[in-house]
The first five atom37 places (N, CA, C, CB, O) and aatype in JSON, in Angstrom:
{
  "aatype": [12, 0, 16, 1, 7, 0, 11, 14, 11, 14, 0, 19, 10, 1, 10, 19, 3, 7, 16, 1, 2, 19, 16, 1, 8, 7, 15, 6, 11, 6, 10, 1, 11, 16, 0, 3, 0, 0, 9, 6, 15, 13, 7, 11, 10, 16, 1, 14, 11, 7, 10, 11, 7, 6, 0, 10, 2, 0, 17, 11, 11, 18, 9, 6, 14, 0, 15, 17, 10, 3, 0, 15, 1, 6, 14, 0, 0, 9, 0, 13, 4, 6, 10, 17, 15, 6, 13, 1, 13, 2, 14, 16, 7, 13, 14, 0, 15, 11, 8, 7, 5, 12, 1, 0, 18, 12, 15, 6, 10, 7, 10, 16, 3, 6, 1, 2, 1, 0, 6, 11, 6, 3, 7, 3, 11, 3, 6, 13, 13, 6, 3],
  "atom_mask": [
    [1, 1, 1, 1, 1],
    [1, 1, 1, 1, 1],
    [1, 1, 1, 1, 1],
    [1, 1, 1, 1, 1],
    [1, 1, 1, 0, 1],
    [1, 1, 1, 1, 1],
    [1, 1, 1, 1, 1],
    [1, 1, 1, 1, 1],
    [1, 1, 1, 1, 1],
    [1, 1, 1, 1, 1],
    [1, 1, 1, 1, 1],
    [1, 1, 1, 1, 1],
    [1, 1, 1, 1, 1],
    [1, 1, 1, 1, 1],
    [1, 1, 1, 1, 1],
    [1, 1, 1, 1, 1],
    [1, 1, 1, 1, 1],
    [1, 1, 1, 0, 1],
    [1, 1, 1, 1, 1],
    [1, 1, 1, 1, 1],
    [1, 1, 1, 1, 1],
    [1, 1, 1, 1, 1],
    [1, 1, 1, 1, 1],
    [1, 1, 1, 1, 1],
    [1, 1, 1, 1, 1],
    [1, 1, 1, 0, 1],
    [1, 1, 1, 1, 1],
    [1, 1, 1, 1, 1],
    [1, 1, 1, 1, 1],
    [1, 1, 1, 1, 1],
    [1, 1, 1, 1, 1],
    [1, 1, 1, 1, 1],
    [1, 1, 1, 1, 1],
    [1, 1, 1, 1, 1],
    [1, 1, 1, 1, 1],
    [1, 1, 1, 1, 1],
    [1, 1, 1, 1, 1],
    [1, 1, 1, 1, 1],
    [1, 1, 1, 1, 1],
    [1, 1, 1, 1, 1],
    [1, 1, 1, 1, 1],
    [1, 1, 1, 1, 1],
    [1, 1, 1, 0, 1],
    [1, 1, 1, 1, 1],
    [1, 1, 1, 1, 1],
    [1, 1, 1, 1, 1],
    [1, 1, 1, 1, 1],
    [1, 1, 1, 1, 1],
    [1, 1, 1, 1, 1],
    [1, 1, 1, 0, 1],
    [1, 1, 1, 1, 1],
    [1, 1, 1, 1, 1],
    [1, 1, 1, 0, 1],
    [1, 1, 1, 1, 1],
    [1, 1, 1, 1, 1],
    [1, 1, 1, 1, 1],
    [1, 1, 1, 1, 1],
    [1, 1, 1, 1, 1],
    [1, 1, 1, 1, 1],
    [1, 1, 1, 1, 1],
    [1, 1, 1, 1, 1],
    [1, 1, 1, 1, 1],
    [1, 1, 1, 1, 1],
    [1, 1, 1, 1, 1],
    [1, 1, 1, 1, 1],
    [1, 1, 1, 1, 1],
    [1, 1, 1, 1, 1],
    [1, 1, 1, 1, 1],
    [1, 1, 1, 1, 1],
    [1, 1, 1, 1, 1],
    [1, 1, 1, 1, 1],
    [1, 1, 1, 1, 1],
    [1, 1, 1, 1, 1],
    [1, 1, 1, 1, 1],
    [1, 1, 1, 1, 1],
    [1, 1, 1, 1, 1],
    [1, 1, 1, 1, 1],
    [1, 1, 1, 1, 1],
    [1, 1, 1, 1, 1],
    [1, 1, 1, 1, 1],
    [1, 1, 1, 1, 1],
    [1, 1, 1, 1, 1],
    [1, 1, 1, 1, 1],
    [1, 1, 1, 1, 1],
    [1, 1, 1, 1, 1],
    [1, 1, 1, 1, 1],
    [1, 1, 1, 1, 1],
    [1, 1, 1, 1, 1],
    [1, 1, 1, 1, 1],
    [1, 1, 1, 1, 1],
    [1, 1, 1, 1, 1],
    [1, 1, 1, 1, 1],
    [1, 1, 1, 0, 1],
    [1, 1, 1, 1, 1],
    [1, 1, 1, 1, 1],
    [1, 1, 1, 1, 1],
    [1, 1, 1, 1, 1],
    [1, 1, 1, 1, 1],
    [1, 1, 1, 1, 1],
    [1, 1, 1, 0, 1],
    [1, 1, 1, 1, 1],
    [1, 1, 1, 1, 1],
    [1, 1, 1, 1, 1],
    [1, 1, 1, 1, 1],
    [1, 1, 1, 1, 1],
    [1, 1, 1, 1, 1],
    [1, 1, 1, 1, 1],
    [1, 1, 1, 1, 1],
    [1, 1, 1, 1, 1],
    [1, 1, 1, 0, 1],
    [1, 1, 1, 1, 1],
    [1, 1, 1, 1, 1],
    [1, 1, 1, 1, 1],
    [1, 1, 1, 1, 1],
    [1, 1, 1, 1, 1],
    [1, 1, 1, 1, 1],
    [1, 1, 1, 1, 1],
    [1, 1, 1, 1, 1],
    [1, 1, 1, 1, 1],
    [1, 1, 1, 1, 1],
    [1, 1, 1, 1, 1],
    [1, 1, 1, 1, 1],
    [1, 1, 1, 0, 1],
    [1, 1, 1, 1, 1],
    [1, 1, 1, 1, 1],
    [1, 1, 1, 1, 1],
    [1, 1, 1, 1, 1],
    [1, 1, 1, 1, 1],
    [1, 1, 1, 1, 1],
    [1, 1, 1, 1, 1],
    [1, 1, 1, 1, 1]
  ],
  "atom_positions": [
    [[-17.68, -159.23, 296.9], [-16.14, -158.6, 296.93], [-15.75, -157.64, 295.81], [-15.05, -159.77, 296.85], [-16.3, -157.93, 294.74]],
    [[-15.16, -156.86, 295.79], [-14.83, -155.94, 294.52], [-13.49, -156.11, 294.61], [-15.29, -154.32, 294.5], [-12.88, -155.76, 295.62]],
    [[-12.91, -156.66, 293.61], [-11.65, -156.58, 292.99], [-10.76, -155.64, 292.87], [-11.74, -156.81, 292.06], [-11.11, -154.59, 292.33]],
    [[-8.85, -155.83, 293.53], [-8.36, -154.7, 293.5], [-7.6, -154.68, 292.63], [-7.91, -154.31, 294.45], [-7.54, -155.64, 291.86]],
    [[-6.83, -153.65, 292.49], [-5.93, -152.88, 291.35], [-6.95, -152.29, 290.06], [0.0, 0.0, 0.0], [-8.17, -152.18, 290.18]],
    [[-6.39, -152.02, 289.16], [-6.84, -151.11, 288.15], [-7.3, -152.32, 286.96], [-5.5, -149.9, 287.66], [-6.64, -153.31, 286.65]],
    [[-8.73, -151.86, 286.37], [-9.88, -152.5, 286.08], [-8.75, -152.67, 284.8], [-11.59, -151.71, 286.07], [-7.77, -151.99, 284.5]],
    [[-9.36, -153.93, 284.18], [-8.3, -154.79, 282.88], [-8.45, -153.46, 281.98], [-9.07, -156.66, 281.89], [-9.29, -152.59, 282.18]],
    [[-7.34, -153.45, 280.77], [-7.56, -152.25, 279.65], [-7.86, -153.53, 278.59], [-5.96, -150.93, 279.22], [-7.43, -154.68, 278.53]],
    [[-9.04, -152.56, 277.59], [-9.11, -153.5, 276.24], [-7.74, -153.98, 275.35], [-9.99, -152.67, 275.18], [-6.55, -153.76, 275.59]],
    [[-8.21, -154.54, 274.49], [-6.55, -155.14, 274.19], [-6.33, -154.24, 272.59], [-6.42, -157.48, 273.95], [-5.29, -154.19, 271.93]],
    [[-7.71, -153.59, 272.27], [-7.72, -152.82, 271.22], [-6.51, -151.29, 272.03], [-9.67, -152.49, 270.74], [-5.69, -150.64, 271.38]],
    [[-6.74, -151.17, 273.16], [-5.62, -149.58, 274.01], [-4.94, -150.28, 274.38], [-6.05, -148.38, 275.38], [-3.95, -149.63, 274.71]],
    [[-4.74, -151.54, 274.62], [-3.38, -152.03, 274.9], [-2.11, -151.94, 273.54], [-3.68, -153.64, 275.36], [-0.88, -151.97, 273.57]],
    [[-2.87, -151.85, 272.68], [-1.79, -151.92, 271.29], [-1.66, -150.33, 271.08], [-2.53, -152.84, 269.61], [-0.51, -149.91, 270.93]],
    [[-2.71, -149.4, 271.06], [-2.53, -148.18, 270.85], [-1.83, -147.33, 271.53], [-3.41, -147.79, 270.79], [-1.22, -146.37, 271.05]],
    [[-1.89, -147.77, 273.1], [-0.78, -146.87, 273.65], [0.24, -147.53, 274.28], [-1.25, -145.91, 274.58], [0.86, -147.03, 275.21]],
    [[0.55, -149.18, 273.61], [1.79, -149.17, 273.6], [2.48, -149.99, 275.23], [0.0, 0.0, 0.0], [3.65, -150.26, 275.5]],
    [[1.17, -150.22, 276.08], [1.22, -150.64, 277.56], [1.08, -152.21, 277.11], [-0.15, -149.93, 278.72], [0.34, -152.83, 277.86]],
    [[1.57, -152.87, 276.19], [1.48, -154.67, 276.59], [2.4, -155.13, 276.6], [0.83, -155.65, 275.83], [3.15, -155.09, 275.63]],
    [[2.64, -155.67, 277.59], [3.88, -157.17, 278.19], [3.51, -158.1, 277.83], [4.15, -157.65, 279.72], [2.38, -158.53, 278.04]],
    [[4.21, -158.53, 277.33], [4.63, -160.02, 276.7], [4.09, -161.28, 277.95], [6.7, -160.09, 276.46], [3.24, -162.14, 277.74]],
    [[4.77, -161.08, 279.08], [4.73, -161.55, 279.89], [3.29, -161.96, 280.27], [5.41, -160.92, 280.53], [2.9, -163.13, 280.19]],
    [[2.27, -160.58, 280.84], [0.78, -160.69, 281.51], [0.47, -160.51, 279.84], [0.06, -159.27, 282.98], [0.08, -161.68, 279.75]],
    [[0.36, -160.15, 278.86], [-0.75, -159.9, 277.78], [-0.6, -160.9, 276.48], [-0.63, -158.28, 277.24], [-1.55, -161.16, 275.74]],
    [[0.45, -161.32, 276.34], [0.68, -162.41, 275.4], [1.53, -161.45, 274.61], [0.0, 0.0, 0.0], [2.0, -160.38, 274.98]],
    [[1.67, -162.33, 272.95], [2.53, -161.56, 271.78], [1.78, -160.35, 271.63], [2.66, -162.36, 270.24], [0.75, -159.98, 272.19]],
    [[2.49, -159.83, 270.79], [1.33, -158.65, 269.86], [0.87, -159.26, 269.19], [1.71, -157.46, 268.96], [-0.22, -158.74, 268.93]],
    [[1.04, -160.52, 268.45], [0.22, -161.16, 267.18], [-1.03, -161.27, 268.47], [1.01, -163.01, 266.17], [-2.01, -160.53, 268.48]],
    [[-0.81, -162.16, 269.36], [-2.19, -162.23, 270.14], [-3.14, -161.38, 270.57], [-2.06, -162.64, 271.07], [-4.33, -161.62, 270.74]],
    [[-2.56, -160.4, 270.75], [-3.59, -158.98, 271.06], [-4.01, -158.46, 270.19], [-3.13, -157.86, 271.67], [-5.06, -157.89, 270.5]],
    [[-3.64, -158.29, 268.8], [-3.82, -158.44, 267.66], [-5.37, -159.2, 267.17], [-2.62, -159.09, 267.32], [-6.41, -158.62, 266.86]],
    [[-5.21, -160.13, 267.21], [-6.0, -161.23, 267.37], [-7.09, -160.8, 268.63], [-5.0, -162.58, 267.7], [-8.18, -160.37, 268.25]],
    [[-6.9, -160.87, 269.7], [-8.03, -160.54, 270.5], [-8.65, -158.81, 270.38], [-7.49, -160.91, 272.04], [-9.76, -158.45, 270.78]],
    [[-7.91, -158.16, 269.9], [-8.76, -157.07, 269.35], [-9.73, -157.04, 268.08], [-7.92, -156.16, 269.11], [-10.83, -156.5, 268.03]],
    [[-9.25, -157.56, 267.34], [-9.61, -158.29, 265.6], [-11.26, -158.8, 266.09], [-8.19, -160.2, 264.94], [-12.36, -158.47, 265.65]],
    [[-10.86, -159.73, 267.17], [-12.02, -160.51, 267.78], [-13.09, -159.75, 268.46], [-11.52, -161.44, 268.76], [-14.26, -160.07, 268.28]],
    [[-12.82, -158.95, 269.07], [-14.03, -157.95, 269.9], [-14.52, -157.0, 269.09], [-13.51, -157.08, 271.18], [-15.63, -156.55, 269.36]],
    [[-13.87, -156.55, 268.02], [-14.69, -155.33, 266.87], [-15.32, -156.37, 266.42], [-13.8, -154.27, 265.51], [-16.45, -156.26, 266.91]],
    [[-15.28, -157.49, 265.67], [-15.83, -158.44, 264.89], [-17.32, -159.02, 265.83], [-14.56, -159.64, 264.58], [-18.49, -159.08, 265.47]],
    [[-16.84, -159.29, 266.78], [-18.38, -159.65, 267.98], [-18.99, -158.57, 268.01], [-18.17, -160.05, 269.76], [-20.11, -158.85, 267.58]],
    [[-18.93, -156.89, 268.39], [-19.81, -155.89, 269.04], [-19.84, -154.99, 267.83], [-19.26, -155.18, 270.51], [-20.71, -154.12, 267.9]],
    [[-18.83, -154.97, 266.34], [-18.95, -154.45, 265.12], [-18.29, -153.16, 265.64], [0.0, 0.0, 0.0], [-17.77, -152.95, 266.73]],
    [[-18.49, -152.15, 264.3], [-17.81, -150.49, 264.86], [-18.71, -149.91, 265.26], [-17.13, -149.4, 263.86], [-19.92, -150.14, 265.12]],
    [[-17.9, -148.69, 266.06], [-18.92, -147.96, 266.6], [-18.69, -146.88, 265.91], [-18.98, -147.8, 268.03], [-17.71, -146.23, 265.57]],
    [[-20.75, -146.79, 265.69], [-21.01, -145.94, 264.54], [-21.84, -144.7, 265.7], [-22.13, -146.87, 263.04], [-22.18, -144.95, 266.86]],
    [[-21.97, -143.53, 265.05], [-22.65, -142.46, 265.27], [-24.31, -142.83, 265.35], [-22.25, -141.49, 264.18], [-25.08, -143.29, 264.51]],
    [[-24.46, -142.51, 266.39], [-26.14, -142.63, 266.27], [-26.85, -141.34, 265.62], [-26.85, -142.81, 267.86], [-26.22, -140.32, 265.37]],
    [[-28.13, -141.49, 265.4], [-28.72, -140.45, 264.52], [-29.15, -139.35, 265.4], [-29.93, -140.99, 263.66], [-29.14, -138.16, 265.09]],
    [[-29.59, -139.94, 266.74], [-30.46, -138.71, 267.07], [-29.28, -137.31, 268.19], [0.0, 0.0, 0.0], [-29.61, -136.39, 268.94]],
    [[-28.17, -137.76, 267.81], [-27.17, -136.27, 268.3], [-27.74, -135.26, 267.57], [-25.37, -136.23, 267.89], [-28.25, -135.26, 266.45]],
    [[-27.51, -134.04, 268.76], [-28.21, -132.75, 268.08], [-26.74, -132.14, 268.63], [-30.06, -131.98, 268.74], [-26.07, -132.83, 269.4]],
    [[-26.23, -130.72, 268.17], [-26.02, -129.53, 268.82], [-24.53, -130.2, 269.21], [0.0, 0.0, 0.0], [-23.72, -130.84, 268.53]],
    [[-24.54, -129.73, 270.65], [-22.98, -129.98, 271.6], [-22.69, -131.34, 271.63], [-23.0, -129.51, 273.33], [-21.52, -131.74, 271.62]],
    [[-23.89, -132.3, 271.67], [-23.45, -133.8, 272.2], [-22.99, -134.13, 270.35], [-25.16, -135.11, 273.18], [-22.02, -134.81, 270.03]],
    [[-23.66, -133.65, 269.63], [-23.16, -134.06, 268.35], [-21.47, -133.7, 267.69], [-24.23, -133.41, 267.47], [-20.79, -134.41, 266.94]],
    [[-21.13, -132.28, 268.33], [-20.08, -131.67, 267.88], [-19.0, -132.85, 269.23], [-20.24, -129.58, 268.0], [-17.87, -133.14, 268.85]],
    [[-19.44, -133.35, 270.54], [-18.51, -134.32, 271.11], [-18.07, -135.11, 270.41], [-18.87, -134.98, 271.99], [-16.9, -135.4, 270.15]],
    [[-19.24, -135.61, 269.97], [-18.67, -137.24, 269.45], [-18.08, -137.12, 268.2], [-19.87, -138.46, 269.23], [-17.53, -138.12, 267.74]],
    [[-18.1, -135.59, 267.25], [-17.29, -135.86, 266.44], [-15.62, -135.41, 266.76], [-17.9, -135.31, 265.34], [-14.62, -135.95, 266.29]],
    [[-15.68, -134.58, 267.46], [-14.29, -134.3, 268.39], [-13.65, -135.38, 269.46], [-14.6, -133.03, 269.33], [-12.49, -135.26, 269.86]],
    [[-14.42, -136.31, 269.84], [-13.98, -136.74, 270.76], [-13.66, -138.48, 270.68], [-14.86, -136.24, 271.69], [-12.75, -139.22, 271.06]],
    [[-15.18, -138.63, 269.84], [-15.18, -140.13, 269.94], [-14.67, -140.42, 269.03], [-16.27, -140.84, 270.06], [-13.56, -140.93, 269.13]],
    [[-15.27, -140.23, 267.72], [-14.46, -140.5, 265.97], [-13.39, -140.61, 265.88], [-14.48, -139.53, 264.91], [-12.97, -141.36, 265.0]],
    [[-12.36, -139.83, 266.87], [-10.95, -139.96, 266.27], [-10.48, -141.51, 267.16], [-9.79, -138.31, 266.69], [-9.69, -142.39, 266.82]],
    [[-11.31, -141.39, 268.36], [-10.91, -142.64, 269.11], [-11.38, -143.97, 268.13], [-11.73, -142.65, 270.71], [-12.48, -144.47, 267.89]],
    [[-9.87, -144.34, 267.64], [-10.3, -145.56, 266.51], [-10.53, -146.72, 267.22], [-9.16, -145.95, 265.35], [-11.04, -147.62, 266.55]],
    [[-10.26, -147.04, 268.61], [-10.1, -148.17, 269.49], [-11.29, -148.31, 269.81], [-9.23, -148.1, 270.62], [-11.39, -149.53, 269.86]],
    [[-12.34, -147.87, 270.08], [-13.67, -147.93, 270.54], [-14.29, -148.89, 269.37], [-14.39, -146.37, 270.71], [-14.11, -148.71, 268.16]],
    [[-15.0, -149.87, 269.93], [-15.76, -150.8, 269.35], [-17.47, -150.42, 270.08], [-15.01, -152.43, 269.71], [-17.76, -149.73, 271.05]],
    [[-18.05, -150.95, 269.45], [-19.88, -150.59, 269.45], [-20.05, -151.12, 270.8], [-21.11, -151.53, 268.12], [-21.18, -150.87, 271.22]],
    [[-19.18, -151.91, 271.81], [-20.04, -152.2, 273.39], [-19.28, -151.09, 273.65], [-19.87, -153.8, 274.58], [-18.9, -151.25, 274.81]],
    [[-18.68, -149.72, 273.12], [-18.56, -148.59, 274.33], [-19.56, -147.89, 273.66], [-17.0, -147.66, 274.67], [-19.02, -146.94, 273.09]],
    [[-20.94, -147.89, 273.41], [-21.44, -147.36, 272.63], [-22.22, -146.22, 273.78], [-22.18, -148.37, 271.67], [-21.91, -145.04, 273.96]],
    [[-23.17, -146.9, 274.37], [-23.95, -146.05, 275.75], [-22.96, -145.74, 276.74], [-25.18, -146.96, 276.63], [-23.55, -145.32, 277.74]],
    [[-21.35, -145.78, 276.97], [-20.83, -144.83, 277.97], [-20.06, -143.2, 276.59], [-19.22, -146.04, 279.22], [-19.68, -142.05, 276.79]],
    [[-20.19, -143.89, 275.6], [-19.92, -142.98, 274.43], [-21.67, -141.77, 274.0], [-19.43, -144.37, 272.88], [-21.72, -140.73, 273.34]],
    [[-22.35, -142.22, 274.44], [-23.16, -141.59, 274.35], [-23.78, -140.84, 275.53], [-23.76, -142.24, 273.79], [-24.32, -139.74, 275.42]],
    [[-23.67, -141.39, 276.45], [-23.64, -140.89, 277.99], [-22.64, -139.78, 278.51], [-23.3, -142.1, 278.86], [-22.85, -138.99, 279.44]],
    [[-21.43, -139.89, 277.66], [-20.65, -138.91, 278.05], [-20.86, -137.69, 277.12], [-19.29, -139.39, 278.1], [-20.71, -136.56, 277.6]],
    [[-21.21, -137.85, 275.77], [-21.6, -136.81, 274.74], [-22.84, -136.3, 275.53], [-21.94, -137.42, 273.09], [-22.46, -135.41, 276.28]],
    [[-24.05, -136.5, 275.64], [-25.06, -135.9, 276.5], [-24.43, -135.22, 277.71], [-26.05, -136.94, 276.95], [-24.83, -134.07, 277.85]],
    [[-23.94, -135.45, 278.21], [-23.07, -135.19, 279.55], [-22.64, -133.84, 279.47], [-21.74, -136.15, 279.74], [-22.97, -132.84, 280.1]],
    [[-21.62, -134.1, 278.29], [-20.42, -133.0, 277.72], [-22.08, -131.84, 276.95], [-18.72, -134.1, 275.94], [-21.89, -130.63, 276.8]],
    [[-23.02, -132.25, 276.7], [-23.62, -131.18, 275.95], [-24.04, -130.65, 277.29], [-24.8, -131.52, 274.73], [-23.53, -129.61, 277.71]],
    [[-24.68, -131.13, 277.79], [-25.25, -130.64, 279.47], [-24.38, -129.54, 280.09], [-25.15, -132.01, 280.71], [-24.88, -128.49, 280.49]],
    [[-22.84, -129.84, 280.18], [-21.65, -128.93, 280.34], [-21.58, -127.83, 279.93], [-20.69, -129.3, 279.94], [-21.47, -126.75, 280.52]],
    [[-21.66, -128.16, 278.51], [-21.63, -126.47, 277.64], [-22.81, -126.14, 277.82], [-21.31, -126.3, 275.88], [-22.58, -124.94, 278.03]],
    [[-24.05, -126.23, 277.91], [-25.26, -125.57, 277.98], [-25.18, -124.47, 279.05], [-26.35, -126.55, 278.24], [-25.42, -123.28, 278.85]],
    [[-24.72, -125.2, 280.54], [-24.37, -124.16, 281.79], [-23.44, -125.17, 282.63], [-25.9, -123.53, 282.8], [-23.67, -126.09, 283.41]],
    [[-22.37, -124.6, 282.15], [-20.8, -124.93, 283.02], [-20.77, -124.7, 284.45], [-19.54, -123.96, 282.53], [-20.21, -125.53, 285.17]],
    [[-21.45, -123.43, 285.07], [-21.5, -122.76, 286.36], [-22.58, -123.62, 286.93], [-21.81, -121.12, 286.33], [-22.46, -123.87, 288.13]],
    [[-23.75, -124.19, 286.22], [-24.73, -125.04, 286.63], [-24.92, -126.86, 286.99], [0.0, 0.0, 0.0], [-25.8, -127.55, 287.5]],
    [[-23.61, -127.1, 286.42], [-23.23, -128.75, 285.95], [-22.7, -128.75, 287.42], [-21.9, -129.23, 284.38], [-21.83, -128.02, 287.91]],
    [[-23.45, -129.75, 288.01], [-23.19, -130.08, 289.36], [-21.88, -131.65, 289.48], [-24.96, -130.44, 290.06], [-21.94, -132.59, 288.69]],
    [[-20.87, -131.58, 290.56], [-20.35, -131.63, 290.62], [-19.82, -133.31, 290.81], [-20.4, -130.71, 291.05], [-18.7, -133.82, 290.76]],
    [[-21.12, -133.84, 291.02], [-21.64, -135.48, 291.04], [-21.39, -135.8, 289.24], [-23.78, -135.7, 291.7], [-20.69, -136.56, 288.58]],
    [[-22.26, -134.88, 288.98], [-22.55, -135.1, 286.91], [-21.03, -134.78, 286.32], [-23.99, -133.45, 285.92], [-20.64, -135.34, 285.3]],
    [[-20.35, -134.02, 286.9], [-18.66, -134.12, 286.3], [-17.76, -135.12, 286.46], [-17.82, -133.16, 286.79], [-17.0, -135.6, 285.62]],
    [[-17.93, -135.44, 287.77], [-17.81, -136.72, 288.07], [-18.07, -138.2, 287.53], [0.0, 0.0, 0.0], [-17.57, -139.32, 287.68]],
    [[-19.12, -137.61, 286.82], [-19.76, -139.27, 285.59], [-19.42, -139.02, 284.51], [-21.53, -139.7, 285.25], [-19.69, -139.89, 283.67]],
    [[-18.84, -138.02, 284.13], [-18.47, -137.56, 282.64], [-16.45, -137.75, 282.73], [-19.2, -135.43, 282.33], [-15.7, -138.11, 281.83]],
    [[-16.13, -137.37, 284.07], [-14.44, -138.09, 284.03], [-14.48, -139.23, 283.77], [-13.55, -138.15, 285.28], [-13.74, -139.53, 282.83]],
    [[-15.32, -140.43, 284.43], [-15.55, -141.65, 284.42], [-15.72, -141.99, 283.21], [-16.44, -142.01, 285.16], [-14.8, -142.65, 282.72]],
    [[-16.83, -141.68, 282.39], [-17.02, -141.61, 281.22], [-15.98, -141.84, 280.12], [-17.49, -140.61, 281.16], [-15.82, -142.82, 279.38]],
    [[-15.38, -140.77, 280.21], [-14.12, -140.27, 279.58], [-12.89, -141.42, 279.81], [-13.71, -138.74, 280.31], [-12.31, -142.01, 278.9]],
    [[-12.7, -141.55, 280.97], [-11.6, -142.85, 281.41], [-11.84, -144.05, 281.0], [-11.46, -143.15, 282.84], [-10.97, -144.8, 280.55]],
    [[-13.25, -144.34, 281.13], [-13.31, -146.13, 280.47], [-13.26, -145.95, 278.66], [-15.33, -147.17, 281.02], [-12.86, -146.8, 277.88]],
    [[-13.79, -144.58, 278.31], [-13.49, -144.35, 276.62], [-11.86, -144.67, 276.37], [-13.84, -142.48, 276.07], [-11.5, -144.99, 275.23]],
    [[-11.0, -144.58, 277.33], [-9.7, -143.8, 277.26], [-9.49, -142.6, 276.45], [0.0, 0.0, 0.0], [-8.83, -142.55, 275.41]],
    [[-10.22, -141.49, 277.12], [-9.78, -140.46, 276.43], [-9.38, -139.51, 277.27], [-10.64, -140.0, 275.58], [-9.46, -138.34, 276.9]],
    [[-8.8, -139.86, 278.74], [-8.25, -138.84, 280.01], [-6.6, -139.39, 279.62], [-9.0, -139.31, 282.1], [-5.67, -138.77, 280.12]],
    [[-6.39, -140.32, 278.92], [-4.84, -140.67, 279.08], [-4.08, -139.56, 277.28], [-4.65, -143.17, 278.97], [-4.5, -139.76, 276.15]],
    [[-3.37, -138.9, 277.52], [-2.79, -138.19, 276.63], [-2.19, -139.27, 275.45], [-1.73, -137.28, 277.37], [-2.52, -139.09, 274.28]],
    [[-1.27, -140.4, 275.82], [-0.78, -141.14, 275.2], [-1.8, -141.76, 274.25], [-0.13, -141.87, 275.98], [-1.38, -142.44, 273.32]],
    [[-2.78, -141.62, 274.37], [-4.02, -142.21, 273.12], [-4.2, -141.31, 272.3], [-5.56, -142.55, 273.57], [-4.92, -141.72, 271.38]],
    [[-3.62, -139.41, 272.1], [-3.85, -138.41, 271.35], [-3.04, -138.12, 270.49], [-4.05, -137.54, 271.9], [-1.86, -137.84, 270.73]],
    [[-3.78, -138.13, 268.91], [-2.71, -137.91, 268.08], [-1.53, -136.51, 268.2], [-3.43, -137.9, 266.83], [-1.76, -135.38, 268.64]],
    [[-0.56, -136.92, 267.77], [0.38, -135.18, 267.99], [-0.19, -133.89, 267.51], [1.86, -135.08, 267.08], [-0.66, -133.65, 266.4]],
    [[-0.05, -132.97, 268.69], [-0.55, -131.83, 267.95], [0.21, -130.84, 267.45], [-1.33, -131.25, 268.6], [1.38, -130.59, 267.7]],
    [[-0.47, -130.34, 266.78], [0.49, -128.5, 266.1], [0.6, -127.93, 267.04], [-0.26, -127.2, 265.01], [-0.27, -127.96, 267.91]],
    [[2.02, -127.04, 267.17], [1.86, -126.23, 267.81], [1.23, -124.75, 267.94], [2.61, -126.35, 267.93], [1.18, -123.85, 267.1]],
    [[0.82, -124.78, 269.1], [-0.06, -123.66, 269.41], [-1.33, -124.76, 269.49], [0.0, 0.0, 0.0], [-2.1, -123.91, 269.92]],
    [[-1.95, -125.66, 269.44], [-2.94, -125.96, 269.37], [-3.1, -126.41, 271.28], [-3.07, -126.99, 268.07], [-2.22, -127.04, 271.86]],
    [[-3.93, -126.09, 271.72], [-4.58, -126.34, 273.27], [-5.15, -127.53, 273.13], [-5.74, -125.26, 273.85], [-5.66, -127.9, 272.07]],
    [[-5.1, -128.16, 274.1], [-6.06, -129.16, 274.77], [-6.98, -129.0, 275.95], [-5.36, -130.1, 275.13], [-6.59, -129.12, 277.11]],
    [[-8.42, -128.69, 275.53], [-9.3, -128.45, 276.23], [-9.58, -129.1, 277.83], [-10.13, -128.67, 275.4], [-9.99, -128.59, 278.88]],
    [[-9.18, -130.33, 277.5], [-9.46, -131.47, 279.17], [-7.53, -130.74, 280.01], [-9.4, -134.52, 278.5], [-7.46, -130.51, 281.22]],
    [[-6.6, -130.59, 279.31], [-5.58, -130.36, 279.83], [-4.45, -129.1, 279.83], [-5.23, -131.27, 279.54], [-3.23, -129.11, 279.95]],
    [[-5.36, -128.1, 279.63], [-4.29, -127.09, 279.57], [-3.11, -126.57, 280.71], [-5.01, -126.04, 279.28], [-3.28, -126.84, 281.9]],
    [[-2.22, -125.99, 280.35], [-0.93, -125.93, 280.86], [-1.38, -124.49, 281.88], [0.42, -125.77, 279.51], [-0.53, -123.97, 282.61]]
  ]
}
């Protein structure tokens, strides 16, 4: 049976985007302890050596700045970068099913929430959410 509601957000991401609720998630100190334990048990996310071209560019542009990611998210990060590379190679031939997969990876990695982004300079455009 499927669980209802939104999937749980990682402790580190709760700290980054400020969605911590003391009654549901504990104090900030407890949340930091949980986040540190996750990073300690999984390790820091590091770029795999096999990425090339657009996949490597995607890693540098989207994954490296995402300080909340730990090594447990490595498979999703690699899959996102490879899909991004495929999309950049042939945007008109990129099927909707793969686009949905790419968006799902972005969501899982916390890349679709604008609160996770650093403040943008005037004139900078966001590739995913242009007006």
